[in-house]
Predicted model as a PDB file, atoms N, CA, C, CB and O in Angstrom, pLDDT in the B-factor column:
MODEL        1                                                                  
ATOM      1  N   MET A   1     -30.509-127.741 116.933  1.00 48.00           N  
ATOM      2  CA  MET A   1     -29.592-126.782 116.355  1.00 48.00           C  
ATOM      3  C   MET A   1     -30.041-125.376 116.750  1.00 48.00           C  
ATOM      4  CB  MET A   1     -29.521-126.937 114.811  1.00 48.00           C  
ATOM      5  O   MET A   1     -31.209-125.027 116.580  1.00 48.00           O  
ATOM      6  N   ILE A   2     -29.136-124.587 117.265  1.00 50.00           N  
ATOM      7  CA  ILE A   2     -29.440-123.235 117.699  1.00 50.00           C  
ATOM      8  C   ILE A   2     -29.091-122.269 116.575  1.00 50.00           C  
ATOM      9  CB  ILE A   2     -28.671-122.877 118.999  1.00 50.00           C  
ATOM     10  O   ILE A   2     -27.960-122.239 116.090  1.00 50.00           O  
ATOM     11  N   MET A   3     -30.091-121.474 116.166  1.00 46.00           N  
ATOM     12  CA  MET A   3     -29.867-120.481 115.116  1.00 46.00           C  
ATOM     13  C   MET A   3     -29.468-119.168 115.773  1.00 46.00           C  
ATOM     14  CB  MET A   3     -31.139-120.296 114.224  1.00 46.00           C  
ATOM     15  O   MET A   3     -30.093-118.729 116.738  1.00 46.00           O  
ATOM     16  N   GLN A   4     -28.418-118.545 115.237  1.00 53.00           N  
ATOM     17  CA  GLN A   4     -27.991-117.256 115.763  1.00 53.00           C  
ATOM     18  C   GLN A   4     -28.898-116.180 115.186  1.00 53.00           C  
ATOM     19  CB  GLN A   4     -26.497-116.972 115.424  1.00 53.00           C  
ATOM     20  O   GLN A   4     -29.077-116.102 113.971  1.00 53.00           O  
ATOM     21  N   GLN A   5     -29.467-115.354 116.046  1.00 55.00           N  
ATOM     22  CA  GLN A   5     -30.336-114.266 115.615  1.00 55.00           C  
ATOM     23  C   GLN A   5     -29.492-113.198 114.939  1.00 55.00           C  
ATOM     24  CB  GLN A   5     -31.125-113.671 116.813  1.00 55.00           C  
ATOM     25  O   GLN A   5     -28.460-112.781 115.465  1.00 55.00           O  
ATOM     26  N   ALA A   6     -29.940-112.758 113.765  1.00 59.00           N  
ATOM     27  CA  ALA A   6     -29.242-111.693 113.062  1.00 59.00           C  
ATOM     28  C   ALA A   6     -29.403-110.395 113.851  1.00 59.00           C  
ATOM     29  CB  ALA A   6     -29.780-111.534 111.609  1.00 59.00           C  
ATOM     30  O   ALA A   6     -30.482-110.112 114.371  1.00 59.00           O  
ATOM     31  N   PRO A   7     -28.341-109.614 113.938  1.00 68.00           N  
ATOM     32  CA  PRO A   7     -28.449-108.356 114.665  1.00 68.00           C  
ATOM     33  C   PRO A   7     -29.401-107.403 113.942  1.00 68.00           C  
ATOM     34  CB  PRO A   7     -27.061-107.708 114.829  1.00 68.00           C  
ATOM     35  O   PRO A   7     -29.510-107.439 112.716  1.00 68.00           O  
ATOM     36  N   LYS A   8     -30.086-106.556 114.700  1.00 85.00           N  
ATOM     37  CA  LYS A   8     -30.981-105.553 114.116  1.00 85.00           C  
ATOM     38  C   LYS A   8     -30.102-104.449 113.533  1.00 85.00           C  
ATOM     39  CB  LYS A   8     -32.000-104.978 115.188  1.00 85.00           C  
ATOM     40  O   LYS A   8     -29.296-103.850 114.244  1.00 85.00           O  
ATOM     41  N   LEU A   9     -30.261-104.186 112.248  1.00 90.00           N  
ATOM     42  CA  LEU A   9     -29.406-103.224 111.568  1.00 90.00           C  
ATOM     43  C   LEU A   9     -30.199-101.998 111.147  1.00 90.00           C  
ATOM     44  CB  LEU A   9     -28.741-103.866 110.353  1.00 90.00           C  
ATOM     45  O   LEU A   9     -31.341-102.095 110.699  1.00 90.00           O  
ATOM     46  N   SER A  10     -29.568-100.845 111.303  1.00 94.00           N  
ATOM     47  CA  SER A  10     -30.191 -99.612 110.817  1.00 94.00           C  
ATOM     48  C   SER A  10     -30.009 -99.544 109.302  1.00 94.00           C  
ATOM     49  CB  SER A  10     -29.575 -98.347 111.515  1.00 94.00           C  
ATOM     50  O   SER A  10     -29.262-100.331 108.721  1.00 94.00           O  
ATOM     51  N   GLU A  11     -30.690 -98.610 108.680  1.00 95.00           N  
ATOM     52  CA  GLU A  11     -30.549 -98.425 107.232  1.00 95.00           C  
ATOM     53  C   GLU A  11     -29.110 -98.069 106.870  1.00 95.00           C  
ATOM     54  CB  GLU A  11     -31.509 -97.328 106.732  1.00 95.00           C  
ATOM     55  O   GLU A  11     -28.591 -98.533 105.854  1.00 95.00           O  
ATOM     56  N   ALA A  12     -28.465 -97.248 107.695  1.00 97.00           N  
ATOM     57  CA  ALA A  12     -27.070 -96.852 107.446  1.00 97.00           C  
ATOM     58  C   ALA A  12     -26.134 -98.054 107.569  1.00 97.00           C  
ATOM     59  CB  ALA A  12     -26.636 -95.742 108.431  1.00 97.00           C  
ATOM     60  O   ALA A  12     -25.217 -98.216 106.764  1.00 97.00           O  
ATOM     61  N   GLU A  13     -26.368 -98.901 108.582  1.00 96.00           N  
ATOM     62  CA  GLU A  13     -25.530-100.093 108.746  1.00 96.00           C  
ATOM     63  C   GLU A  13     -25.736-101.059 107.582  1.00 96.00           C  
ATOM     64  CB  GLU A  13     -25.843-100.797 110.084  1.00 96.00           C  
ATOM     65  O   GLU A  13     -24.773-101.632 107.072  1.00 96.00           O  
ATOM     66  N   THR A  14     -26.984-101.241 107.163  1.00 97.00           N  
ATOM     67  CA  THR A  14     -27.274-102.113 106.031  1.00 97.00           C  
ATOM     68  C   THR A  14     -26.552-101.614 104.794  1.00 97.00           C  
ATOM     69  CB  THR A  14     -28.787-102.193 105.774  1.00 97.00           C  
ATOM     70  O   THR A  14     -25.946-102.401 104.067  1.00 97.00           O  
ATOM     71  N   SER A  15     -26.610-100.319 104.549  1.00 97.00           N  
ATOM     72  CA  SER A  15     -25.938 -99.718 103.406  1.00 97.00           C  
ATOM     73  C   SER A  15     -24.420 -99.920 103.493  1.00 97.00           C  
ATOM     74  CB  SER A  15     -26.273 -98.224 103.320  1.00 97.00           C  
ATOM     75  O   SER A  15     -23.773-100.234 102.493  1.00 97.00           O  
ATOM     76  N   ALA A  16     -23.863 -99.738 104.681  1.00 97.00           N  
ATOM     77  CA  ALA A  16     -22.414 -99.912 104.872  1.00 97.00           C  
ATOM     78  C   ALA A  16     -22.004-101.362 104.631  1.00 97.00           C  
ATOM     79  CB  ALA A  16     -21.999 -99.477 106.294  1.00 97.00           C  
ATOM     80  O   ALA A  16     -20.968-101.620 104.018  1.00 97.00           O  
ATOM     81  N   ILE A  17     -22.807-102.307 105.109  1.00 97.00           N  
ATOM     82  CA  ILE A  17     -22.490-103.728 104.912  1.00 97.00           C  
ATOM     83  C   ILE A  17     -22.535-104.071 103.435  1.00 97.00           C  
ATOM     84  CB  ILE A  17     -23.468-104.628 105.700  1.00 97.00           C  
ATOM     85  O   ILE A  17     -21.662-104.783 102.940  1.00 97.00           O  
ATOM     86  N   ILE A  18     -23.538-103.578 102.726  1.00 97.00           N  
ATOM     87  CA  ILE A  18     -23.631-103.840 101.287  1.00 97.00           C  
ATOM     88  C   ILE A  18     -22.407-103.282 100.570  1.00 97.00           C  
ATOM     89  CB  ILE A  18     -24.922-103.226 100.700  1.00 97.00           C  
ATOM     90  O   ILE A  18     -21.824-103.947  99.714  1.00 97.00           O  
ATOM     91  N   GLU A  19     -22.024-102.066 100.919  1.00 97.00           N  
ATOM     92  CA  GLU A  19     -20.840-101.460 100.307  1.00 97.00           C  
ATOM     93  C   GLU A  19     -19.590-102.287 100.598  1.00 97.00           C  
ATOM     94  CB  GLU A  19     -20.651-100.022 100.815  1.00 97.00           C  
ATOM     95  O   GLU A  19     -18.763-102.497  99.711  1.00 97.00           O  
ATOM     96  N   MET A  20     -19.453-102.753 101.831  1.00 96.00           N  
ATOM     97  CA  MET A  20     -18.301-103.573 102.194  1.00 96.00           C  
ATOM     98  C   MET A  20     -18.319-104.900 101.439  1.00 96.00           C  
ATOM     99  CB  MET A  20     -18.280-103.825 103.707  1.00 96.00           C  
ATOM    100  O   MET A  20     -17.283-105.354 100.954  1.00 96.00           O  
ATOM    101  N   ALA A  21     -19.484-105.515 101.340  1.00 95.00           N  
ATOM    102  CA  ALA A  21     -19.601-106.809 100.665  1.00 95.00           C  
ATOM    103  C   ALA A  21     -19.308-106.685  99.180  1.00 95.00           C  
ATOM    104  CB  ALA A  21     -20.994-107.395 100.871  1.00 95.00           C  
ATOM    105  O   ALA A  21     -18.758-107.607  98.578  1.00 95.00           O  
ATOM    106  N   LEU A  22     -19.668-105.559  98.584  1.00 95.00           N  
ATOM    107  CA  LEU A  22     -19.402-105.352  97.160  1.00 95.00           C  
ATOM    108  C   LEU A  22     -17.932-105.065  96.894  1.00 95.00           C  
ATOM    109  CB  LEU A  22     -20.252-104.212  96.629  1.00 95.00           C  
ATOM    110  O   LEU A  22     -17.459-105.225  95.769  1.00 95.00           O  
ATOM    111  N   SER A  23     -17.211-104.642  97.922  1.00 92.00           N  
ATOM    112  CA  SER A  23     -15.794-104.353  97.774  1.00 92.00           C  
ATOM    113  C   SER A  23     -15.003-105.654  97.638  1.00 92.00           C  
ATOM    114  CB  SER A  23     -15.281-103.530  98.972  1.00 92.00           C  
ATOM    115  O   SER A  23     -15.282-106.639  98.322  1.00 92.00           O  
ATOM    116  N   ASP A  24     -14.036-105.642  96.766  1.00 85.00           N  
ATOM    117  CA  ASP A  24     -13.182-106.816  96.599  1.00 85.00           C  
ATOM    118  C   ASP A  24     -12.082-106.873  97.660  1.00 85.00           C  
ATOM    119  CB  ASP A  24     -12.560-106.817  95.207  1.00 85.00           C  
ATOM    120  O   ASP A  24     -11.308-107.829  97.695  1.00 85.00           O  
ATOM    121  N   HIS A  25     -12.008-105.873  98.512  1.00 88.00           N  
ATOM    122  CA  HIS A  25     -10.894-105.782  99.462  1.00 88.00           C  
ATOM    123  C   HIS A  25     -11.302-106.006 100.915  1.00 88.00           C  
ATOM    124  CB  HIS A  25     -10.242-104.439  99.339  1.00 88.00           C  
ATOM    125  O   HIS A  25     -10.453-105.956 101.805  1.00 88.00           O  
ATOM    126  N   ILE A  26     -12.576-106.251 101.168  1.00 91.00           N  
ATOM    127  CA  ILE A  26     -13.044-106.445 102.540  1.00 91.00           C  
ATOM    128  C   ILE A  26     -13.608-107.852 102.679  1.00 91.00           C  
ATOM    129  CB  ILE A  26     -14.114-105.382 102.924  1.00 91.00           C  
ATOM    130  O   ILE A  26     -14.488-108.257 101.920  1.00 91.00           O  
ATOM    131  N   SER A  27     -13.100-108.584 103.646  1.00 91.00           N  
ATOM    132  CA  SER A  27     -13.489-109.986 103.826  1.00 91.00           C  
ATOM    133  C   SER A  27     -14.796-110.109 104.605  1.00 91.00           C  
ATOM    134  CB  SER A  27     -12.379-110.755 104.549  1.00 91.00           C  
ATOM    135  O   SER A  27     -15.228-109.177 105.283  1.00 91.00           O  
ATOM    136  N   PHE A  28     -15.415-111.288 104.489  1.00 92.00           N  
ATOM    137  CA  PHE A  28     -16.607-111.574 105.282  1.00 92.00           C  
ATOM    138  C   PHE A  28     -16.259-111.525 106.770  1.00 92.00           C  
ATOM    139  CB  PHE A  28     -17.201-112.957 104.904  1.00 92.00           C  
ATOM    140  O   PHE A  28     -17.076-111.106 107.590  1.00 92.00           O  
ATOM    141  N   ALA A  29     -15.047-111.954 107.113  1.00 93.00           N  
ATOM    142  CA  ALA A  29     -14.616-111.946 108.515  1.00 93.00           C  
ATOM    143  C   ALA A  29     -14.573-110.515 109.061  1.00 93.00           C  
ATOM    144  CB  ALA A  29     -13.228-112.613 108.656  1.00 93.00           C  
ATOM    145  O   ALA A  29     -14.938-110.279 110.213  1.00 93.00           O  
ATOM    146  N   ALA A  30     -14.131-109.569 108.242  1.00 94.00           N  
ATOM    147  CA  ALA A  30     -14.081-108.165 108.672  1.00 94.00           C  
ATOM    148  C   ALA A  30     -15.487-107.627 108.898  1.00 94.00           C  
ATOM    149  CB  ALA A  30     -13.341-107.299 107.628  1.00 94.00           C  
ATOM    150  O   ALA A  30     -15.723-106.880 109.848  1.00 94.00           O  
ATOM    151  N   ILE A  31     -16.415-108.000 108.037  1.00 95.00           N  
ATOM    152  CA  ILE A  31     -17.804-107.573 108.202  1.00 95.00           C  
ATOM    153  C   ILE A  31     -18.376-108.172 109.488  1.00 95.00           C  
ATOM    154  CB  ILE A  31     -18.662-107.992 106.974  1.00 95.00           C  
ATOM    155  O   ILE A  31     -19.090-107.497 110.230  1.00 95.00           O  
ATOM    156  N   GLU A  32     -18.061-109.432 109.743  1.00 95.00           N  
ATOM    157  CA  GLU A  32     -18.563-110.081 110.963  1.00 95.00           C  
ATOM    158  C   GLU A  32     -17.991-109.426 112.214  1.00 95.00           C  
ATOM    159  CB  GLU A  32     -18.218-111.577 110.955  1.00 95.00           C  
ATOM    160  O   GLU A  32     -18.712-109.225 113.191  1.00 95.00           O  
ATOM    161  N   ARG A  33     -16.701-109.090 112.194  1.00 96.00           N  
ATOM    162  CA  ARG A  33     -16.093-108.425 113.354  1.00 96.00           C  
ATOM    163  C   ARG A  33     -16.754-107.079 113.624  1.00 96.00           C  
ATOM    164  CB  ARG A  33     -14.585-108.231 113.133  1.00 96.00           C  
ATOM    165  O   ARG A  33     -16.999-106.724 114.777  1.00 96.00           O  
ATOM    166  N   GLU A  34     -17.043-106.333 112.565  1.00 96.00           N  
ATOM    167  CA  GLU A  34     -17.585-104.985 112.749  1.00 96.00           C  
ATOM    168  C   GLU A  34     -19.084-104.963 113.037  1.00 96.00           C  
ATOM    169  CB  GLU A  34     -17.305-104.161 111.527  1.00 96.00           C  
ATOM    170  O   GLU A  34     -19.554-104.142 113.825  1.00 96.00           O  
ATOM    171  N   TYR A  35     -19.844-105.873 112.396  1.00 95.00           N  
ATOM    172  CA  TYR A  35     -21.301-105.813 112.506  1.00 95.00           C  
ATOM    173  C   TYR A  35     -21.942-107.059 113.116  1.00 95.00           C  
ATOM    174  CB  TYR A  35     -21.883-105.580 111.160  1.00 95.00           C  
ATOM    175  O   TYR A  35     -23.148-107.072 113.361  1.00 95.00           O  
ATOM    176  N   GLY A  36     -21.146-108.111 113.364  1.00 95.00           N  
ATOM    177  CA  GLY A  36     -21.693-109.320 113.965  1.00 95.00           C  
ATOM    178  C   GLY A  36     -22.540-110.149 113.013  1.00 95.00           C  
ATOM    179  O   GLY A  36     -23.348-110.968 113.451  1.00 95.00           O  
ATOM    180  N   LEU A  37     -22.361-109.941 111.715  1.00 95.00           N  
ATOM    181  CA  LEU A  37     -23.150-110.640 110.703  1.00 95.00           C  
ATOM    182  C   LEU A  37     -22.258-111.655 110.000  1.00 95.00           C  
ATOM    183  CB  LEU A  37     -23.767-109.638 109.679  1.00 95.00           C  
ATOM    184  O   LEU A  37     -21.265-111.283 109.373  1.00 95.00           O  
ATOM    185  N   SER A  38     -22.609-112.935 110.101  1.00 95.00           N  
ATOM    186  CA  SER A  38     -21.799-114.004 109.509  1.00 95.00           C  
ATOM    187  C   SER A  38     -21.841-113.944 107.986  1.00 95.00           C  
ATOM    188  CB  SER A  38     -22.285-115.377 109.995  1.00 95.00           C  
ATOM    189  O   SER A  38     -22.632-113.198 107.408  1.00 95.00           O  
ATOM    190  N   GLU A  39     -20.989-114.732 107.344  1.00 93.00           N  
ATOM    191  CA  GLU A  39     -20.975-114.810 105.881  1.00 93.00           C  
ATOM    192  C   GLU A  39     -22.358-115.186 105.347  1.00 93.00           C  
ATOM    193  CB  GLU A  39     -19.923-115.834 105.404  1.00 93.00           C  
ATOM    194  O   GLU A  39     -22.840-114.603 104.375  1.00 93.00           O  
ATOM    195  N   LYS A  40     -22.981-116.156 105.988  1.00 95.00           N  
ATOM    196  CA  LYS A  40     -24.324-116.576 105.593  1.00 95.00           C  
ATOM    197  C   LYS A  40     -25.318-115.422 105.743  1.00 95.00           C  
ATOM    198  CB  LYS A  40     -24.780-117.785 106.434  1.00 95.00           C  
ATOM    199  O   LYS A  40     -26.192-115.230 104.898  1.00 95.00           O  
ATOM    200  N   GLY A  41     -25.174-114.668 106.813  1.00 96.00           N  
ATOM    201  CA  GLY A  41     -26.032-113.515 107.041  1.00 96.00           C  
ATOM    202  C   GLY A  41     -25.824-112.417 106.011  1.00 96.00           C  
ATOM    203  O   GLY A  41     -26.780-111.777 105.572  1.00 96.00           O  
ATOM    204  N   VAL A  42     -24.563-112.201 105.625  1.00 96.00           N  
ATOM    205  CA  VAL A  42     -24.254-111.200 104.598  1.00 96.00           C  
ATOM    206  C   VAL A  42     -24.896-111.610 103.275  1.00 96.00           C  
ATOM    207  CB  VAL A  42     -22.714-111.031 104.429  1.00 96.00           C  
ATOM    208  O   VAL A  42     -25.484-110.781 102.581  1.00 96.00           O  
ATOM    209  N   LYS A  43     -24.781-112.884 102.932  1.00 95.00           N  
ATOM    210  CA  LYS A  43     -25.383-113.368 101.685  1.00 95.00           C  
ATOM    211  C   LYS A  43     -26.895-113.203 101.708  1.00 95.00           C  
ATOM    212  CB  LYS A  43     -25.020-114.840 101.448  1.00 95.00           C  
ATOM    213  O   LYS A  43     -27.493-112.815 100.704  1.00 95.00           O  
ATOM    214  N   ALA A  44     -27.517-113.494 102.842  1.00 96.00           N  
ATOM    215  CA  ALA A  44     -28.970-113.334 102.966  1.00 96.00           C  
ATOM    216  C   ALA A  44     -29.359-111.857 102.849  1.00 96.00           C  
ATOM    217  CB  ALA A  44     -29.467-113.913 104.314  1.00 96.00           C  
ATOM    218  O   ALA A  44     -30.348-111.525 102.195  1.00 96.00           O  
ATOM    219  N   LEU A  45     -28.589-110.981 103.476  1.00 97.00           N  
ATOM    220  CA  LEU A  45     -28.852-109.550 103.387  1.00 97.00           C  
ATOM    221  C   LEU A  45     -28.727-109.074 101.942  1.00 97.00           C  
ATOM    222  CB  LEU A  45     -27.887-108.766 104.295  1.00 97.00           C  
ATOM    223  O   LEU A  45     -29.578-108.336 101.444  1.00 97.00           O  
ATOM    224  N   MET A  46     -27.666-109.500 101.282  1.00 97.00           N  
ATOM    225  CA  MET A  46     -27.457-109.107  99.890  1.00 97.00           C  
ATOM    226  C   MET A  46     -28.601-109.608  99.009  1.00 97.00           C  
ATOM    227  CB  MET A  46     -26.111-109.650  99.374  1.00 97.00           C  
ATOM    228  O   MET A  46     -29.078-108.890  98.131  1.00 97.00           O  
ATOM    229  N   ARG A  47     -29.031-110.828  99.248  1.00 97.00           N  
ATOM    230  CA  ARG A  47     -30.128-111.395  98.455  1.00 97.00           C  
ATOM    231  C   ARG A  47     -31.403-110.574  98.636  1.00 97.00           C  
ATOM    232  CB  ARG A  47     -30.381-112.866  98.854  1.00 97.00           C  
ATOM    233  O   ARG A  47     -32.139-110.350  97.676  1.00 97.00           O  
ATOM    234  N   SER A  48     -31.664-110.126  99.866  1.00 96.00           N  
ATOM    235  CA  SER A  48     -32.898-109.395 100.124  1.00 96.00           C  
ATOM    236  C   SER A  48     -32.833-107.936  99.670  1.00 96.00           C  
ATOM    237  CB  SER A  48     -33.221-109.452 101.593  1.00 96.00           C  
ATOM    238  O   SER A  48     -33.868-107.338  99.378  1.00 96.00           O  
ATOM    239  N   GLU A  49     -31.643-107.361  99.608  1.00 96.00           N  
ATOM    240  CA  GLU A  49     -31.511-105.932  99.301  1.00 96.00           C  
ATOM    241  C   GLU A  49     -31.183-105.631  97.838  1.00 96.00           C  
ATOM    242  CB  GLU A  49     -30.448-105.338 100.167  1.00 96.00           C  
ATOM    243  O   GLU A  49     -31.526-104.560  97.336  1.00 96.00           O  
ATOM    244  N   LEU A  50     -30.524-106.566  97.152  1.00 97.00           N  
ATOM    245  CA  LEU A  50     -30.145-106.324  95.760  1.00 97.00           C  
ATOM    246  C   LEU A  50     -31.186-106.902  94.811  1.00 97.00           C  
ATOM    247  CB  LEU A  50     -28.764-106.929  95.465  1.00 97.00           C  
ATOM    248  O   LEU A  50     -31.955-107.792  95.175  1.00 97.00           O  
ATOM    249  N   LYS A  51     -31.198-106.383  93.591  1.00 97.00           N  
ATOM    250  CA  LYS A  51     -32.017-107.003  92.554  1.00 97.00           C  
ATOM    251  C   LYS A  51     -31.441-108.401  92.318  1.00 97.00           C  
ATOM    252  CB  LYS A  51     -32.033-106.140  91.218  1.00 97.00           C  
ATOM    253  O   LYS A  51     -30.254-108.638  92.543  1.00 97.00           O  
ATOM    254  N   ALA A  52     -32.291-109.320  91.863  1.00 97.00           N  
ATOM    255  CA  ALA A  52     -31.868-110.712  91.669  1.00 97.00           C  
ATOM    256  C   ALA A  52     -30.651-110.808  90.749  1.00 97.00           C  
ATOM    257  CB  ALA A  52     -33.021-111.541  91.092  1.00 97.00           C  
ATOM    258  O   ALA A  52     -29.717-111.555  91.038  1.00 97.00           O  
ATOM    259  N   SER A  53     -30.654-110.070  89.663  1.00 97.00           N  
ATOM    260  CA  SER A  53     -29.530-110.141  88.719  1.00 97.00           C  
ATOM    261  C   SER A  53     -28.248-109.584  89.349  1.00 97.00           C  
ATOM    262  CB  SER A  53     -29.864-109.365  87.425  1.00 97.00           C  
ATOM    263  O   SER A  53     -27.159-110.103  89.104  1.00 97.00           O  
ATOM    264  N   SER A  54     -28.377-108.538  90.152  1.00 97.00           N  
ATOM    265  CA  SER A  54     -27.209-107.962  90.829  1.00 97.00           C  
ATOM    266  C   SER A  54     -26.650-108.939  91.854  1.00 97.00           C  
ATOM    267  CB  SER A  54     -27.579-106.631  91.513  1.00 97.00           C  
ATOM    268  O   SER A  54     -25.435-109.081  91.987  1.00 97.00           O  
ATOM    269  N   TYR A  55     -27.543-109.611  92.577  1.00 97.00           N  
ATOM    270  CA  TYR A  55     -27.106-110.599  93.557  1.00 97.00           C  
ATOM    271  C   TYR A  55     -26.359-111.738  92.864  1.00 97.00           C  
ATOM    272  CB  TYR A  55     -28.312-111.147  94.349  1.00 97.00           C  
ATOM    273  O   TYR A  55     -25.290-112.142  93.320  1.00 97.00           O  
ATOM    274  N   ARG A  56     -26.913-112.258  91.766  1.00 97.00           N  
ATOM    275  CA  ARG A  56     -26.252-113.358  91.038  1.00 97.00           C  
ATOM    276  C   ARG A  56     -24.879-112.934  90.525  1.00 97.00           C  
ATOM    277  CB  ARG A  56     -27.128-113.828  89.859  1.00 97.00           C  
ATOM    278  O   ARG A  56     -23.919-113.700  90.603  1.00 97.00           O  
ATOM    279  N   THR A  57     -24.790-111.717  90.003  1.00 96.00           N  
ATOM    280  CA  THR A  57     -23.507-111.206  89.508  1.00 96.00           C  
ATOM    281  C   THR A  57     -22.492-111.109  90.642  1.00 96.00           C  
ATOM    282  CB  THR A  57     -23.692-109.829  88.844  1.00 96.00           C  
ATOM    283  O   THR A  57     -21.335-111.498  90.480  1.00 96.00           O  
ATOM    284  N   TRP A  58     -22.927-110.588  91.792  1.00 95.00           N  
ATOM    285  CA  TRP A  58     -22.040-110.470  92.950  1.00 95.00           C  
ATOM    286  C   TRP A  58     -21.558-111.837  93.416  1.00 95.00           C  
ATOM    287  CB  TRP A  58     -22.751-109.749  94.095  1.00 95.00           C  
ATOM    288  O   TRP A  58     -20.367-112.024  93.663  1.00 95.00           O  
ATOM    289  N   ARG A  59     -22.486-112.803  93.538  1.00 95.00           N  
ATOM    290  CA  ARG A  59     -22.111-114.148  94.003  1.00 95.00           C  
ATOM    291  C   ARG A  59     -21.135-114.804  93.037  1.00 95.00           C  
ATOM    292  CB  ARG A  59     -23.361-115.033  94.167  1.00 95.00           C  
ATOM    293  O   ARG A  59     -20.183-115.463  93.457  1.00 95.00           O  
ATOM    294  N   LYS A  60     -21.373-114.623  91.746  1.00 93.00           N  
ATOM    295  CA  LYS A  60     -20.466-115.199  90.749  1.00 93.00           C  
ATOM    296  C   LYS A  60     -19.072-114.599  90.906  1.00 93.00           C  
ATOM    297  CB  LYS A  60     -21.001-114.959  89.312  1.00 93.00           C  
ATOM    298  O   LYS A  60     -18.076-115.321  90.856  1.00 93.00           O  
ATOM    299  N   ARG A  61     -18.998-113.279  91.096  1.00 91.00           N  
ATOM    300  CA  ARG A  61     -17.699-112.625  91.257  1.00 91.00           C  
ATOM    301  C   ARG A  61     -16.998-113.114  92.520  1.00 91.00           C  
ATOM    302  CB  ARG A  61     -17.867-111.099  91.303  1.00 91.00           C  
ATOM    303  O   ARG A  61     -15.799-113.392  92.493  1.00 91.00           O  
ATOM    304  N   VAL A  62     -17.731-113.222  93.625  1.00 89.00           N  
ATOM    305  CA  VAL A  62     -17.134-113.700  94.879  1.00 89.00           C  
ATOM    306  C   VAL A  62     -16.617-115.128  94.700  1.00 89.00           C  
ATOM    307  CB  VAL A  62     -18.167-113.641  96.041  1.00 89.00           C  
ATOM    308  O   VAL A  62     -15.503-115.444  95.118  1.00 89.00           O  
ATOM    309  N   ARG A  63     -17.426-115.988  94.079  1.00 88.00           N  
ATOM    310  CA  ARG A  63     -16.999-117.378  93.860  1.00 88.00           C  
ATOM    311  C   ARG A  63     -15.781-117.445  92.953  1.00 88.00           C  
ATOM    312  CB  ARG A  63     -18.141-118.200  93.256  1.00 88.00           C  
ATOM    313  O   ARG A  63     -14.842-118.191  93.231  1.00 88.00           O  
ATOM    314  N   THR A  64     -15.785-116.672  91.869  1.00 85.00           N  
ATOM    315  CA  THR A  64     -14.669-116.688  90.924  1.00 85.00           C  
ATOM    316  C   THR A  64     -13.381-116.242  91.589  1.00 85.00           C  
ATOM    317  CB  THR A  64     -14.971-115.797  89.726  1.00 85.00           C  
ATOM    318  O   THR A  64     -12.349-116.897  91.447  1.00 85.00           O  
ATOM    319  N   PHE A  65     -13.433-115.130  92.315  1.00 78.00           N  
ATOM    320  CA  PHE A  65     -12.237-114.632  92.986  1.00 78.00           C  
ATOM    321  C   PHE A  65     -11.774-115.593  94.078  1.00 78.00           C  
ATOM    322  CB  PHE A  65     -12.501-113.250  93.581  1.00 78.00           C  
ATOM    323  O   PHE A  65     -10.572-115.789  94.254  1.00 78.00           O  
ATOM    324  N   SER A  66     -12.704-116.192  94.807  1.00 72.00           N  
ATOM    325  CA  SER A  66     -12.297-117.093  95.886  1.00 72.00           C  
ATOM    326  C   SER A  66     -11.652-118.352  95.335  1.00 72.00           C  
ATOM    327  CB  SER A  66     -13.494-117.460  96.757  1.00 72.00           C  
ATOM    328  O   SER A  66     -10.821-118.965  96.006  1.00 72.00           O  
ATOM    329  N   ASP A  67     -12.020-118.745  94.131  1.00 63.00           N  
ATOM    330  CA  ASP A  67     -11.371-119.898  93.498  1.00 63.00           C  
ATOM    331  C   ASP A  67      -9.940-119.558  93.089  1.00 63.00           C  
ATOM    332  CB  ASP A  67     -12.175-120.363  92.269  1.00 63.00           C  
ATOM    333  O   ASP A  67      -9.071-120.430  93.080  1.00 63.00           O  
ATOM    334  N   ARG A  68      -9.696-118.299  92.753  1.00 60.00           N  
ATOM    335  CA  ARG A  68      -8.372-117.885  92.290  1.00 60.00           C  
ATOM    336  C   ARG A  68      -7.446-117.444  93.422  1.00 60.00           C  
ATOM    337  CB  ARG A  68      -8.512-116.766  91.299  1.00 60.00           C  
ATOM    338  O   ARG A  68      -6.227-117.591  93.324  1.00 60.00           O  
ATOM    339  N   ARG A  69      -8.020-116.910  94.485  1.00 56.00           N  
ATOM    340  CA  ARG A  69      -7.213-116.385  95.579  1.00 56.00           C  
ATOM    341  C   ARG A  69      -7.535-117.124  96.859  1.00 56.00           C  
ATOM    342  CB  ARG A  69      -7.443-114.879  95.757  1.00 56.00           C  
ATOM    343  O   ARG A  69      -8.703-117.268  97.223  1.00 56.00           O  
ATOM    344  N   GLU A  70      -6.533-117.581  97.527  1.00 55.00           N  
ATOM    345  CA  GLU A  70      -6.708-118.392  98.734  1.00 55.00           C  
ATOM    346  C   GLU A  70      -7.458-117.661  99.834  1.00 55.00           C  
ATOM    347  CB  GLU A  70      -5.369-118.834  99.255  1.00 55.00           C  
ATOM    348  O   GLU A  70      -8.271-118.267 100.532  1.00 55.00           O  
ATOM    349  N   HIS A  71      -7.203-116.375 100.002  1.00 56.00           N  
ATOM    350  CA  HIS A  71      -7.792-115.642 101.131  1.00 56.00           C  
ATOM    351  C   HIS A  71      -8.731-114.549 100.664  1.00 56.00           C  
ATOM    352  CB  HIS A  71      -6.700-115.039 101.998  1.00 56.00           C  
ATOM    353  O   HIS A  71      -8.689-113.441 101.199  1.00 56.00           O  
ATOM    354  N   TYR A  72      -9.573-114.820  99.690  1.00 53.00           N  
ATOM    355  CA  TYR A  72     -10.532-113.812  99.231  1.00 53.00           C  
ATOM    356  C   TYR A  72     -11.826-113.988 100.006  1.00 53.00           C  
ATOM    357  CB  TYR A  72     -10.785-113.923  97.692  1.00 53.00           C  
ATOM    358  O   TYR A  72     -12.312-115.107 100.169  1.00 53.00           O  
ATOM    359  N   LYS A  73     -12.362-112.924 100.465  1.00 54.00           N  
ATOM    360  CA  LYS A  73     -13.621-112.877 101.211  1.00 54.00           C  
ATOM    361  C   LYS A  73     -13.602-113.872 102.283  1.00 54.00           C  
ATOM    362  CB  LYS A  73     -14.809-113.107 100.326  1.00 54.00           C  
ATOM    363  O   LYS A  73     -14.573-113.993 103.030  1.00 54.00           O  
TER     364      LYS A  73                                                      
ENDMDL                                                                          
END                                                                             
């Protein structure tokens, strides 16, 4: 199995990705198109950059919205 190397991100890019991921209006696909970071990569970045409780809250919100809306994130 070939693992895709995560792109090297600057502090500004990391901050922008976090802001996009926290937004309810920007999909994982849009983040991948702009920064080359897959959904799995975004989740890993969020886990490493956010406090544990903030990460859990974000994941719960993403899961809840995706269950209710067909094309969320």
